[in-house]
Steps between C-alpha positions, in 0.01 A plus 500: 500500500541186703194327647500428874464122568341547846236735353447266203418228753239726665347572158480129417337432838258786429603677820555806280376569147831641384781748555722740310876528480574866447828657399403812697243492782579848634128581496470289817708761687370806317485829690262663250162358392587242235290290262646204314343335199621193311454373150661229291842568358422426137459730202141588594577530872793735440277739304230467767749576780638800311153641445415448867825670608429797272147535640632499857775749420215724384357471853830616651661163582867417494522170311737206519465182297660171600484133412317236703400138461148389588470147642137385509355161580365333186357154565778284640771733369605862512457748218796739486462824308748780438340826605579869522412703809414867470547676834344846525599716799287805577575805714165465678205266555274687256722391211477134594120526528489640145734224380280231655194652330690490169586132554136419565381695195769422239732220617254248640336266247163582661561877481291752309741517206776243562814521292611187318702273726321593823471212748180367657679505833762776480801461729479842665670564833479819704765583758587792729136598524192380678245305302271657247146400407503175306823375659577260785800482733728200453841392621787486254726224627841546343845345490815575306601248235790476261279655234341780699221498756231232523162645605191308612174678580298359791210604719680384814815630665593142594829439321480233233870420533760590762696811414238672286452870565152652526372826348142630480373594153155533343367318193180517300211347695449251216812319628316375810399169339849441356645552848252257656289746694161656503379856545182378671 
């Protein structure tokens, strides 16, 4: 998926830490409580994503899996990584609360019994539901690109670039430092 030059410039200036280009960002407009989770799109990541999807199906979720590209500031450059997004839609809030507990226990590198491939800072986004304990509200600033939808997470609703749409989502509270904020 194609990088976005204007967002790359913001990454290089350290205005933002990174962004994703997602083939399908329907979770931003979800009507049912939805949790998304990303992992790398390599042979280990694919198995990890499949295991995660199976676990969430067991909690009653309807699963979709789509490609994304992570674009993260790395020194003076940008590290681009192919990723897979697992979107889990639940019929009610209770299901998403159980899914978030599962992420914390099994799919977070600091969890009780983390599965191989779990990230230290999992890219988990909650939409179509109010925040849950351990999450913070953020603004997903989004814009359509030739390769999908570019999404930047920010603490502020001030648009980074003209024409970006704004949607409220929640992320793990550990993201506060990456987004340049403080919970204090």
